[in-house]
BALOBA-1460 file (C-alpha; in Angstrom, 3 decimals):
// residues 372
<rec num="1" residu="x" x="-8.391" y="-82.985" z="66.719"/>
<rec num="2" residu="x" x="-8.455" y="-80.358" z="63.966"/>
<rec num="3" residu="x" x="-9.713" y="-82.892" z="61.438"/>
<rec num="4" residu="x" x="-12.484" y="-84.048" z="63.797"/>
<rec num="5" residu="x" x="-13.514" y="-80.420" z="64.265"/>
<rec num="6" residu="x" x="-13.670" y="-79.980" z="60.498"/>
<rec num="7" residu="x" x="-15.943" y="-82.991" z="60.146"/>
<rec num="8" residu="x" x="-18.200" y="-81.732" z="62.938"/>
<rec num="9" residu="x" x="-18.328" y="-78.293" z="61.307"/>
<rec num="10" residu="x" x="-19.240" y="-79.918" z="57.977"/>
<rec num="11" residu="x" x="-22.147" y="-81.827" z="59.530"/>
<rec num="12" residu="x" x="-23.393" y="-78.695" z="61.299"/>
<rec num="13" residu="x" x="-23.231" y="-76.646" z="58.087"/>
<rec num="14" residu="x" x="-25.127" y="-79.330" z="56.176"/>
<rec num="15" residu="x" x="-27.798" y="-79.571" z="58.855"/>
<rec num="16" residu="x" x="-28.297" y="-75.804" z="59.036"/>
<rec num="17" residu="x" x="-28.269" y="-75.476" z="55.240"/>
<rec num="18" residu="x" x="-30.909" y="-78.147" z="54.758"/>
<rec num="19" residu="x" x="-33.074" y="-76.429" z="57.360"/>
<rec num="20" residu="x" x="-32.708" y="-72.947" z="55.842"/>
<rec num="21" residu="x" x="-32.669" y="-73.693" z="52.126"/>
<rec num="22" residu="x" x="-35.860" y="-74.001" z="50.120"/>
<rec num="23" residu="x" x="-34.598" y="-76.291" z="47.336"/>
<rec num="24" residu="x" x="-31.220" y="-77.818" z="48.181"/>
<rec num="25" residu="x" x="-29.847" y="-80.460" z="45.817"/>
<rec num="26" residu="x" x="-28.093" y="-83.392" z="47.440"/>
<rec num="27" residu="x" x="-26.094" y="-85.977" z="45.503"/>
<rec num="28" residu="x" x="-24.971" y="-89.108" z="47.300"/>
<rec num="29" residu="x" x="-22.653" y="-91.748" z="45.885"/>
<rec num="30" residu="x" x="-21.695" y="-95.065" z="47.376"/>
<rec num="31" residu="x" x="-18.896" y="-96.706" z="45.406"/>
<rec num="32" residu="x" x="-17.012" y="-99.925" z="46.088"/>
<rec num="33" residu="x" x="-13.661" y="-100.316" z="44.334"/>
<rec num="34" residu="x" x="-11.791" y="-103.577" z="43.787"/>
<rec num="35" residu="x" x="-8.209" y="-102.882" z="42.720"/>
<rec num="36" residu="x" x="-4.931" y="-104.642" z="42.015"/>
<rec num="37" residu="x" x="-1.578" y="-102.893" z="42.462"/>
<rec num="38" residu="x" x="1.148" y="-104.618" z="40.369"/>
<rec num="39" residu="x" x="3.924" y="-102.729" z="42.205"/>
<rec num="40" residu="x" x="3.046" y="-104.536" z="45.444"/>
<rec num="41" residu="x" x="1.087" y="-107.515" z="44.009"/>
<rec num="42" residu="x" x="-1.706" y="-106.537" z="46.350"/>
<rec num="43" residu="x" x="-5.484" y="-106.731" z="46.021"/>
<rec num="44" residu="x" x="-7.607" y="-104.133" z="47.781"/>
<rec num="45" residu="x" x="-11.274" y="-103.379" z="48.349"/>
<rec num="46" residu="x" x="-12.538" y="-100.013" z="49.541"/>
<rec num="47" residu="x" x="-16.023" y="-98.618" z="49.960"/>
<rec num="48" residu="x" x="-16.251" y="-94.837" z="49.883"/>
<rec num="49" residu="x" x="-19.413" y="-92.792" z="50.375"/>
<rec num="50" residu="x" x="-19.435" y="-89.246" z="49.034"/>
<rec num="51" residu="x" x="-21.864" y="-86.384" z="49.430"/>
<rec num="52" residu="x" x="-22.405" y="-83.126" z="47.561"/>
<rec num="53" residu="x" x="-24.813" y="-80.445" z="48.787"/>
<rec num="54" residu="x" x="-25.734" y="-77.575" z="46.477"/>
<rec num="55" residu="x" x="-27.757" y="-74.626" z="47.762"/>
<rec num="56" residu="x" x="-28.642" y="-71.936" z="45.270"/>
<rec num="57" residu="x" x="-30.971" y="-68.989" z="45.142"/>
<rec num="58" residu="x" x="-33.726" y="-68.623" z="42.575"/>
<rec num="59" residu="x" x="-32.797" y="-67.574" z="39.046"/>
<rec num="60" residu="x" x="-35.062" y="-64.529" z="39.157"/>
<rec num="61" residu="x" x="-33.926" y="-61.192" z="40.531"/>
<rec num="62" residu="x" x="-30.685" y="-59.251" z="40.261"/>
<rec num="63" residu="x" x="-28.774" y="-61.106" z="43.003"/>
<rec num="64" residu="x" x="-28.030" y="-64.824" z="42.884"/>
<rec num="65" residu="x" x="-25.802" y="-67.055" z="44.938"/>
<rec num="66" residu="x" x="-24.705" y="-70.638" z="45.368"/>
<rec num="67" residu="x" x="-22.939" y="-72.730" z="47.996"/>
<rec num="68" residu="x" x="-21.617" y="-76.217" z="47.189"/>
<rec num="69" residu="x" x="-20.216" y="-78.462" z="49.934"/>
<rec num="70" residu="x" x="-18.471" y="-81.746" z="49.205"/>
<rec num="71" residu="x" x="-17.055" y="-84.506" z="51.351"/>
<rec num="72" residu="x" x="-13.285" y="-84.719" z="50.796"/>
<rec num="73" residu="x" x="-11.318" y="-87.807" z="49.811"/>
<rec num="74" residu="x" x="-10.884" y="-89.905" z="52.969"/>
<rec num="75" residu="x" x="-7.144" y="-90.251" z="52.244"/>
<rec num="76" residu="x" x="-6.768" y="-86.505" z="52.826"/>
<rec num="77" residu="x" x="-7.414" y="-86.959" z="56.547"/>
<rec num="78" residu="x" x="-4.167" y="-88.888" z="56.949"/>
<rec num="79" residu="x" x="-1.890" y="-86.734" z="54.782"/>
<rec num="80" residu="x" x="-3.300" y="-83.272" z="54.075"/>
<rec num="81" residu="x" x="-3.379" y="-80.140" z="56.196"/>
<rec num="82" residu="x" x="-6.522" y="-78.699" z="57.734"/>
<rec num="83" residu="x" x="-6.564" y="-75.905" z="55.149"/>
<rec num="84" residu="x" x="-6.437" y="-78.443" z="52.285"/>
<rec num="85" residu="x" x="-9.372" y="-80.335" z="53.785"/>
<rec num="86" residu="x" x="-11.309" y="-77.090" z="54.228"/>
<rec num="87" residu="x" x="-10.702" y="-76.219" z="50.553"/>
<rec num="88" residu="x" x="-12.047" y="-79.620" z="49.521"/>
<rec num="89" residu="x" x="-15.180" y="-79.264" z="51.658"/>
<rec num="90" residu="x" x="-16.087" y="-75.725" z="50.585"/>
<rec num="91" residu="x" x="-16.178" y="-76.308" z="46.834"/>
<rec num="92" residu="x" x="-18.142" y="-73.180" z="45.899"/>
<rec num="93" residu="x" x="-19.472" y="-70.142" z="47.767"/>
<rec num="94" residu="x" x="-20.207" y="-67.107" z="45.616"/>
<rec num="95" residu="x" x="-22.781" y="-64.533" z="44.583"/>
<rec num="96" residu="x" x="-23.601" y="-62.779" z="41.316"/>
<rec num="97" residu="x" x="-25.067" y="-59.277" z="41.083"/>
<rec num="98" residu="x" x="-26.587" y="-57.836" z="37.925"/>
<rec num="99" residu="x" x="-26.228" y="-54.070" z="37.692"/>
<rec num="100" residu="x" x="-27.656" y="-52.035" z="34.795"/>
<rec num="101" residu="x" x="-24.384" y="-52.120" z="32.848"/>
<rec num="102" residu="x" x="-22.106" y="-54.740" z="34.461"/>
<rec num="103" residu="x" x="-22.272" y="-58.156" z="36.139"/>
<rec num="104" residu="x" x="-20.353" y="-58.779" z="39.369"/>
<rec num="105" residu="x" x="-19.230" y="-62.220" z="40.564"/>
<rec num="106" residu="x" x="-17.424" y="-62.629" z="43.894"/>
<rec num="107" residu="x" x="-16.469" y="-65.599" z="46.053"/>
<rec num="108" residu="x" x="-15.145" y="-69.089" z="45.443"/>
<rec num="109" residu="x" x="-16.210" y="-70.373" z="42.035"/>
<rec num="110" residu="x" x="-14.896" y="-71.297" z="38.593"/>
<rec num="111" residu="x" x="-14.679" y="-69.091" z="35.515"/>
<rec num="112" residu="x" x="-14.620" y="-70.893" z="32.167"/>
<rec num="113" residu="x" x="-11.901" y="-69.385" z="29.975"/>
<rec num="114" residu="x" x="-11.011" y="-71.143" z="26.722"/>
<rec num="115" residu="x" x="-12.533" y="-74.402" z="25.457"/>
<rec num="116" residu="x" x="-11.975" y="-78.100" z="26.156"/>
<rec num="117" residu="x" x="-13.244" y="-80.565" z="28.768"/>
<rec num="118" residu="x" x="-9.809" y="-82.136" z="29.469"/>
<rec num="119" residu="x" x="-7.170" y="-80.149" z="27.578"/>
<rec num="120" residu="x" x="-7.628" y="-76.380" z="27.459"/>
<rec num="121" residu="x" x="-4.670" y="-74.043" z="26.955"/>
<rec num="122" residu="x" x="-7.029" y="-71.096" z="27.485"/>
<rec num="123" residu="x" x="-7.683" y="-72.139" z="31.083"/>
<rec num="124" residu="x" x="-4.936" y="-69.901" z="32.468"/>
<rec num="125" residu="x" x="-6.817" y="-69.466" z="35.759"/>
<rec num="126" residu="x" x="-6.642" y="-73.082" z="36.934"/>
<rec num="127" residu="x" x="-4.606" y="-75.013" z="34.371"/>
<rec num="128" residu="x" x="-5.976" y="-77.824" z="32.193"/>
<rec num="129" residu="x" x="-2.726" y="-79.099" z="30.695"/>
<rec num="130" residu="x" x="-1.977" y="-82.230" z="32.753"/>
<rec num="131" residu="x" x="-3.247" y="-85.800" z="33.026"/>
<rec num="132" residu="x" x="-3.825" y="-85.910" z="36.809"/>
<rec num="133" residu="x" x="-7.591" y="-86.371" z="36.489"/>
<rec num="134" residu="x" x="-10.017" y="-89.115" z="37.432"/>
<rec num="135" residu="x" x="-11.760" y="-90.372" z="34.308"/>
<rec num="136" residu="x" x="-14.700" y="-91.705" z="36.332"/>
<rec num="137" residu="x" x="-15.810" y="-88.175" z="37.244"/>
<rec num="138" residu="x" x="-18.608" y="-86.513" z="35.306"/>
<rec num="139" residu="x" x="-16.618" y="-83.235" z="35.315"/>
<rec num="140" residu="x" x="-12.969" y="-83.799" z="34.475"/>
<rec num="141" residu="x" x="-11.955" y="-80.262" z="35.480"/>
<rec num="142" residu="x" x="-13.776" y="-78.711" z="38.436"/>
<rec num="143" residu="x" x="-11.149" y="-76.789" z="40.398"/>
<rec num="144" residu="x" x="-12.423" y="-73.586" z="41.968"/>
<rec num="145" residu="x" x="-10.807" y="-70.560" z="43.588"/>
<rec num="146" residu="x" x="-11.480" y="-67.218" z="45.225"/>
<rec num="147" residu="x" x="-11.937" y="-64.312" z="42.814"/>
<rec num="148" residu="x" x="-13.803" y="-61.128" z="41.995"/>
<rec num="149" residu="x" x="-14.846" y="-60.521" z="38.393"/>
<rec num="150" residu="x" x="-16.684" y="-57.838" z="36.437"/>
<rec num="151" residu="x" x="-18.422" y="-58.719" z="33.168"/>
<rec num="152" residu="x" x="-19.351" y="-55.885" z="30.790"/>
<rec num="153" residu="x" x="-21.707" y="-56.868" z="27.921"/>
<rec num="154" residu="x" x="-20.697" y="-55.441" z="24.530"/>
<rec num="155" residu="x" x="-23.486" y="-56.873" z="22.415"/>
<rec num="156" residu="x" x="-24.891" y="-60.189" z="21.224"/>
<rec num="157" residu="x" x="-22.420" y="-62.952" z="22.251"/>
<rec num="158" residu="x" x="-19.809" y="-60.328" z="23.059"/>
<rec num="159" residu="x" x="-18.423" y="-59.108" z="26.390"/>
<rec num="160" residu="x" x="-15.321" y="-57.960" z="28.245"/>
<rec num="161" residu="x" x="-14.399" y="-59.448" z="31.611"/>
<rec num="162" residu="x" x="-11.870" y="-58.452" z="34.269"/>
<rec num="163" residu="x" x="-10.839" y="-60.616" z="37.239"/>
<rec num="164" residu="x" x="-8.869" y="-60.051" z="40.450"/>
<rec num="165" residu="x" x="-7.297" y="-62.957" z="42.369"/>
<rec num="166" residu="x" x="-6.250" y="-62.856" z="46.051"/>
<rec num="167" residu="x" x="-2.653" y="-63.449" z="47.072"/>
<rec num="168" residu="x" x="-1.832" y="-67.148" z="47.662"/>
<rec num="169" residu="x" x="0.345" y="-66.256" z="50.664"/>
<rec num="170" residu="x" x="-1.330" y="-63.055" z="51.966"/>
<rec num="171" residu="x" x="1.408" y="-60.870" z="50.453"/>
<rec num="172" residu="x" x="-0.199" y="-57.968" z="48.652"/>
<rec num="173" residu="x" x="2.476" y="-57.956" z="45.927"/>
<rec num="174" residu="x" x="1.456" y="-61.501" z="45.019"/>
<rec num="175" residu="x" x="-2.143" y="-60.678" z="44.069"/>
<rec num="176" residu="x" x="-3.180" y="-61.625" z="40.538"/>
<rec num="177" residu="x" x="-5.497" y="-60.325" z="37.885"/>
<rec num="178" residu="x" x="-6.357" y="-60.286" z="34.238"/>
<rec num="179" residu="x" x="-8.977" y="-59.699" z="31.578"/>
<rec num="180" residu="x" x="-10.449" y="-61.266" z="28.464"/>
<rec num="181" residu="x" x="-12.443" y="-60.188" z="25.423"/>
<rec num="182" residu="x" x="-15.095" y="-62.547" z="24.047"/>
<rec num="183" residu="x" x="-16.695" y="-61.843" z="20.669"/>
<rec num="184" residu="x" x="-17.679" y="-63.419" z="17.353"/>
<rec num="185" residu="x" x="-16.241" y="-62.871" z="13.899"/>
<rec num="186" residu="x" x="-18.767" y="-64.108" z="11.346"/>
<rec num="187" residu="x" x="-19.482" y="-67.634" z="12.639"/>
<rec num="188" residu="x" x="-16.311" y="-68.061" z="14.711"/>
<rec num="189" residu="x" x="-16.055" y="-67.331" z="18.406"/>
<rec num="190" residu="x" x="-12.879" y="-65.399" z="19.235"/>
<rec num="191" residu="x" x="-11.624" y="-65.128" z="22.802"/>
<rec num="192" residu="x" x="-8.364" y="-63.494" z="23.867"/>
<rec num="193" residu="x" x="-7.082" y="-62.672" z="27.313"/>
<rec num="194" residu="x" x="-4.248" y="-62.221" z="29.763"/>
<rec num="195" residu="x" x="-3.648" y="-63.247" z="33.372"/>
<rec num="196" residu="x" x="-0.824" y="-62.481" z="35.768"/>
<rec num="197" residu="x" x="-0.497" y="-64.651" z="38.862"/>
<rec num="198" residu="x" x="2.074" y="-65.654" z="41.464"/>
<rec num="199" residu="x" x="3.030" y="-69.358" z="41.480"/>
<rec num="200" residu="x" x="6.362" y="-69.438" z="43.351"/>
<rec num="201" residu="x" x="7.258" y="-66.669" z="40.871"/>
<rec num="202" residu="x" x="5.367" y="-64.021" z="38.928"/>
<rec num="203" residu="x" x="4.014" y="-65.347" z="35.628"/>
<rec num="204" residu="x" x="2.320" y="-63.530" z="32.746"/>
<rec num="205" residu="x" x="-0.099" y="-65.676" z="30.729"/>
<rec num="206" residu="x" x="-1.542" y="-64.465" z="27.425"/>
<rec num="207" residu="x" x="-3.878" y="-66.778" z="25.522"/>
<rec num="208" residu="x" x="-6.202" y="-66.959" z="22.535"/>
<rec num="209" residu="x" x="-9.094" y="-69.339" z="21.901"/>
<rec num="210" residu="x" x="-11.231" y="-69.985" z="18.803"/>
<rec num="211" residu="x" x="-14.403" y="-72.019" z="18.363"/>
<rec num="212" residu="x" x="-16.627" y="-72.816" z="15.397"/>
<rec num="213" residu="x" x="-18.535" y="-75.471" z="13.497"/>
<rec num="214" residu="x" x="-17.637" y="-77.415" z="10.360"/>
<rec num="215" residu="x" x="-20.250" y="-80.139" z="10.846"/>
<rec num="216" residu="x" x="-18.685" y="-81.187" z="14.128"/>
<rec num="217" residu="x" x="-17.902" y="-78.426" z="16.617"/>
<rec num="218" residu="x" x="-14.214" y="-77.478" z="16.689"/>
<rec num="219" residu="x" x="-12.130" y="-75.495" z="19.177"/>
<rec num="220" residu="x" x="-8.493" y="-74.381" z="19.362"/>
<rec num="221" residu="x" x="-6.519" y="-72.596" z="22.096"/>
<rec num="222" residu="x" x="-2.931" y="-71.513" z="22.708"/>
<rec num="223" residu="x" x="-1.191" y="-69.928" z="25.705"/>
<rec num="224" residu="x" x="2.186" y="-68.960" z="27.146"/>
<rec num="225" residu="x" x="3.468" y="-68.574" z="30.718"/>
<rec num="226" residu="x" x="6.108" y="-65.827" z="30.641"/>
<rec num="227" residu="x" x="8.278" y="-65.487" z="33.767"/>
<rec num="228" residu="x" x="9.262" y="-62.071" z="35.028"/>
<rec num="229" residu="x" x="12.923" y="-62.992" z="35.533"/>
<rec num="230" residu="x" x="15.449" y="-65.751" z="34.827"/>
<rec num="231" residu="x" x="15.793" y="-67.475" z="31.458"/>
<rec num="232" residu="x" x="12.727" y="-65.716" z="30.088"/>
<rec num="233" residu="x" x="13.029" y="-66.829" z="26.441"/>
<rec num="234" residu="x" x="13.729" y="-70.495" z="27.173"/>
<rec num="235" residu="x" x="11.076" y="-70.816" z="29.882"/>
<rec num="236" residu="x" x="8.487" y="-69.045" z="27.728"/>
<rec num="237" residu="x" x="9.110" y="-71.433" z="24.826"/>
<rec num="238" residu="x" x="8.927" y="-74.427" z="27.186"/>
<rec num="239" residu="x" x="5.554" y="-73.194" z="28.480"/>
<rec num="240" residu="x" x="3.938" y="-72.863" z="25.039"/>
<rec num="241" residu="x" x="0.848" y="-75.085" z="24.895"/>
<rec num="242" residu="x" x="-1.632" y="-75.629" z="22.049"/>
<rec num="243" residu="x" x="-4.867" y="-77.554" z="22.563"/>
<rec num="244" residu="x" x="-7.879" y="-78.284" z="20.415"/>
<rec num="245" residu="x" x="-10.644" y="-80.694" z="19.691"/>
<rec num="246" residu="x" x="-13.650" y="-81.889" z="17.706"/>
<rec num="247" residu="x" x="-17.052" y="-82.842" z="19.084"/>
<rec num="248" residu="x" x="-20.041" y="-84.391" z="17.299"/>
<rec num="249" residu="x" x="-23.284" y="-86.094" z="18.277"/>
<rec num="250" residu="x" x="-24.631" y="-88.620" z="15.784"/>
<rec num="251" residu="x" x="-28.349" y="-89.252" z="16.261"/>
<rec num="252" residu="x" x="-29.572" y="-92.762" z="15.464"/>
<rec num="253" residu="x" x="-32.991" y="-94.344" z="15.119"/>
<rec num="254" residu="x" x="-35.287" y="-94.856" z="18.116"/>
<rec num="255" residu="x" x="-33.776" y="-91.943" z="20.094"/>
<rec num="256" residu="x" x="-30.326" y="-93.524" z="20.248"/>
<rec num="257" residu="x" x="-27.204" y="-91.417" z="19.841"/>
<rec num="258" residu="x" x="-23.416" y="-91.589" z="19.883"/>
<rec num="259" residu="x" x="-21.288" y="-88.641" z="20.970"/>
<rec num="260" residu="x" x="-17.698" y="-88.504" z="19.693"/>
<rec num="261" residu="x" x="-14.965" y="-86.255" z="21.029"/>
<rec num="262" residu="x" x="-11.277" y="-85.994" z="20.198"/>
<rec num="263" residu="x" x="-8.997" y="-83.526" z="21.997"/>
<rec num="264" residu="x" x="-5.256" y="-82.997" z="21.709"/>
<rec num="265" residu="x" x="-2.530" y="-81.182" z="23.598"/>
<rec num="266" residu="x" x="0.855" y="-80.350" z="22.145"/>
<rec num="267" residu="x" x="3.939" y="-78.656" z="23.562"/>
<rec num="268" residu="x" x="6.098" y="-77.611" z="20.575"/>
<rec num="269" residu="x" x="9.204" y="-77.367" z="22.791"/>
<rec num="270" residu="x" x="8.597" y="-80.674" z="24.577"/>
<rec num="271" residu="x" x="10.573" y="-83.909" z="24.401"/>
<rec num="272" residu="x" x="9.748" y="-85.320" z="20.954"/>
<rec num="273" residu="x" x="11.916" y="-88.427" z="21.358"/>
<rec num="274" residu="x" x="10.128" y="-91.775" z="21.071"/>
<rec num="275" residu="x" x="10.846" y="-92.661" z="24.689"/>
<rec num="276" residu="x" x="9.225" y="-92.582" z="28.132"/>
<rec num="277" residu="x" x="7.494" y="-89.263" z="28.728"/>
<rec num="278" residu="x" x="6.864" y="-86.957" z="31.678"/>
<rec num="279" residu="x" x="3.559" y="-85.197" z="32.291"/>
<rec num="280" residu="x" x="5.190" y="-81.754" z="32.526"/>
<rec num="281" residu="x" x="6.818" y="-81.751" z="29.086"/>
<rec num="282" residu="x" x="5.050" y="-84.501" z="27.131"/>
<rec num="283" residu="x" x="4.847" y="-83.011" z="23.591"/>
<rec num="284" residu="x" x="1.673" y="-84.754" z="22.436"/>
<rec num="285" residu="x" x="-1.381" y="-86.136" z="24.222"/>
<rec num="286" residu="x" x="-4.694" y="-87.326" z="22.797"/>
<rec num="287" residu="x" x="-8.068" y="-87.692" z="24.470"/>
<rec num="288" residu="x" x="-10.675" y="-89.711" z="22.531"/>
<rec num="289" residu="x" x="-14.082" y="-90.124" z="24.165"/>
<rec num="290" residu="x" x="-17.050" y="-92.164" z="22.960"/>
<rec num="291" residu="x" x="-20.454" y="-92.179" z="24.689"/>
<rec num="292" residu="x" x="-23.212" y="-94.458" z="23.379"/>
<rec num="293" residu="x" x="-26.734" y="-93.780" z="24.658"/>
<rec num="294" residu="x" x="-29.154" y="-96.511" z="23.547"/>
<rec num="295" residu="x" x="-31.963" y="-95.082" z="25.691"/>
<rec num="296" residu="x" x="-32.689" y="-92.137" z="27.946"/>
<rec num="297" residu="x" x="-31.844" y="-94.252" z="30.994"/>
<rec num="298" residu="x" x="-28.648" y="-96.010" z="29.860"/>
<rec num="299" residu="x" x="-25.257" y="-94.863" z="28.606"/>
<rec num="300" residu="x" x="-21.920" y="-96.562" z="27.914"/>
<rec num="301" residu="x" x="-18.676" y="-94.594" z="27.752"/>
<rec num="302" residu="x" x="-15.024" y="-95.078" z="26.916"/>
<rec num="303" residu="x" x="-12.527" y="-92.378" z="27.914"/>
<rec num="304" residu="x" x="-8.835" y="-92.702" z="27.100"/>
<rec num="305" residu="x" x="-5.771" y="-90.492" z="27.508"/>
<rec num="306" residu="x" x="-3.065" y="-91.538" z="25.043"/>
<rec num="307" residu="x" x="0.641" y="-90.671" z="24.971"/>
<rec num="308" residu="x" x="1.623" y="-91.552" z="21.355"/>
<rec num="309" residu="x" x="5.389" y="-91.139" z="21.756"/>
<rec num="310" residu="x" x="5.799" y="-93.841" z="24.414"/>
<rec num="311" residu="x" x="2.711" y="-95.815" z="23.291"/>
<rec num="312" residu="x" x="1.049" y="-95.745" z="26.711"/>
<rec num="313" residu="x" x="-2.524" y="-94.920" z="27.664"/>
<rec num="314" residu="x" x="-4.974" y="-94.693" z="30.533"/>
<rec num="315" residu="x" x="-8.477" y="-95.987" z="29.774"/>
<rec num="316" residu="x" x="-11.767" y="-96.060" z="31.664"/>
<rec num="317" residu="x" x="-14.831" y="-97.953" z="30.475"/>
<rec num="318" residu="x" x="-18.055" y="-96.893" z="32.203"/>
<rec num="319" residu="x" x="-21.767" y="-97.554" z="32.364"/>
<rec num="320" residu="x" x="-24.543" y="-95.454" z="33.895"/>
<rec num="321" residu="x" x="-28.029" y="-96.933" z="34.294"/>
<rec num="322" residu="x" x="-30.779" y="-94.643" z="35.592"/>
<rec num="323" residu="x" x="-32.940" y="-97.294" z="37.242"/>
<rec num="324" residu="x" x="-35.358" y="-94.830" z="38.847"/>
<rec num="325" residu="x" x="-35.758" y="-91.071" z="38.770"/>
<rec num="326" residu="x" x="-32.729" y="-89.625" z="40.557"/>
<rec num="327" residu="x" x="-31.245" y="-93.086" z="41.263"/>
<rec num="328" residu="x" x="-28.531" y="-94.602" z="39.052"/>
<rec num="329" residu="x" x="-26.299" y="-97.655" z="39.128"/>
<rec num="330" residu="x" x="-22.673" y="-97.010" z="38.092"/>
<rec num="331" residu="x" x="-19.786" y="-99.170" z="36.955"/>
<rec num="332" residu="x" x="-16.221" y="-98.380" z="35.853"/>
<rec num="333" residu="x" x="-13.230" y="-100.455" z="34.750"/>
<rec num="334" residu="x" x="-9.957" y="-98.481" z="34.692"/>
<rec num="335" residu="x" x="-6.414" y="-99.450" z="33.749"/>
<rec num="336" residu="x" x="-3.167" y="-97.675" z="32.813"/>
<rec num="337" residu="x" x="-1.233" y="-99.543" z="30.106"/>
<rec num="338" residu="x" x="2.448" y="-99.069" z="29.308"/>
<rec num="339" residu="x" x="5.981" y="-100.032" z="30.244"/>
<rec num="340" residu="x" x="7.643" y="-98.997" z="33.496"/>
<rec num="341" residu="x" x="8.678" y="-95.338" z="33.269"/>
<rec num="342" residu="x" x="6.132" y="-94.486" z="30.565"/>
<rec num="343" residu="x" x="3.631" y="-91.723" z="31.198"/>
<rec num="344" residu="x" x="1.007" y="-94.391" z="31.934"/>
<rec num="345" residu="x" x="1.900" y="-97.763" z="33.418"/>
<rec num="346" residu="x" x="0.557" y="-99.912" z="36.225"/>
<rec num="347" residu="x" x="4.152" y="-100.071" z="37.546"/>
<rec num="348" residu="x" x="4.321" y="-96.289" z="38.064"/>
<rec num="349" residu="x" x="3.469" y="-93.899" z="40.851"/>
<rec num="350" residu="x" x="1.354" y="-90.807" z="40.230"/>
<rec num="351" residu="x" x="1.614" y="-87.629" z="42.286"/>
<rec num="352" residu="x" x="-1.670" y="-86.481" z="43.800"/>
<rec num="353" residu="x" x="-1.598" y="-82.679" z="44.387"/>
<rec num="354" residu="x" x="-2.488" y="-83.032" z="48.087"/>
<rec num="355" residu="x" x="-2.058" y="-86.724" z="48.971"/>
<rec num="356" residu="x" x="1.360" y="-87.279" z="47.357"/>
<rec num="357" residu="x" x="2.643" y="-90.369" z="45.491"/>
<rec num="358" residu="x" x="0.091" y="-93.108" z="44.774"/>
<rec num="359" residu="x" x="0.769" y="-96.448" z="43.080"/>
<rec num="360" residu="x" x="-1.044" y="-96.901" z="39.770"/>
<rec num="361" residu="x" x="-3.585" y="-99.706" z="39.857"/>
<rec num="362" residu="x" x="-6.148" y="-101.614" z="37.833"/>
<rec num="363" residu="x" x="-9.579" y="-101.102" z="39.344"/>
<rec num="364" residu="x" x="-13.206" y="-102.151" z="39.025"/>
<rec num="365" residu="x" x="-15.654" y="-99.753" z="40.662"/>
<rec num="366" residu="x" x="-19.355" y="-100.402" z="41.142"/>
<rec num="367" residu="x" x="-21.925" y="-98.417" z="43.075"/>
<rec num="368" residu="x" x="-24.909" y="-96.134" z="43.019"/>
<rec num="369" residu="x" x="-25.718" y="-92.440" z="42.800"/>
<rec num="370" residu="x" x="-28.779" y="-90.756" z="44.287"/>
<rec num="371" residu="x" x="-29.834" y="-87.167" z="43.598"/>
<rec num="372" residu="x" x="-32.660" y="-85.649" z="45.601"/>
């Protein structure tokens, strides 16, 4: 009954929003997935529609806001709580206010700390150090959360920012907060910050992030998660994460281009044995990405997460063809490759943060996307 009420509320919100908003942006996707699960020797076919509604104010003026609603994964309705479903539906709801000397942001949104589209040790707010992502998504990391932040400009490409996080369990002692300083030293961006948050225990997370250009763009981040009690030294060393990457676009003749990206994540205190690895302490991960764009309407992509120590990987080959303005045809072929027990293997189970264990599978997904 609760889940039906949530769906009804979602439809009502969408209807009212479309009526009230001047320029809402709606993205619809209809994807059909054909998959094979080696664990059960079972073939499956699922068709899943998805909808995203973005309502934002104009960019002029001192007050701006945005609301983004998304349809949740249909599997959530059988396993997740009502609050989890609500969090999935209300993806963003925030406003920004520009005062003479500071900028205020409040609501549910995402702050971008550090650098990296998949691996980012500087992302101490949400965490970008795992492999539980869907490589078919345009945004690999899009988690949001409630916060209040103040941004104080210090000059050209330089600012200080403070953030306050609500308690995850309504206990005032479990509120979080932090700050960062963003500036440039010659031609290098330097970002350093600190966050304290409660995640079953109080953690203190300092980080530093650098970015520059040596032909390709480069970026490097490092962070720690220091517990307030217990085996502080050992747990701090285990939490040490370093990430980095290179990104370059090579322009070709006739408006063609190839974009190349290579990111890495390393945990110096992880398990460096050449054996099956676990996502929580895997010492080395690589993320190569290649996108070839032969025309303005067509792109081919290959995204791969590699675990070098157990020689396993998860790869997704994709194509996006913009047939008409706002209308695209999509296709993806995804497969985890490795032995049973490796970080990636089609004989493994992965743990979804809200759904629970899911059998790995080989899948072919085709469909369409419409933005209007």
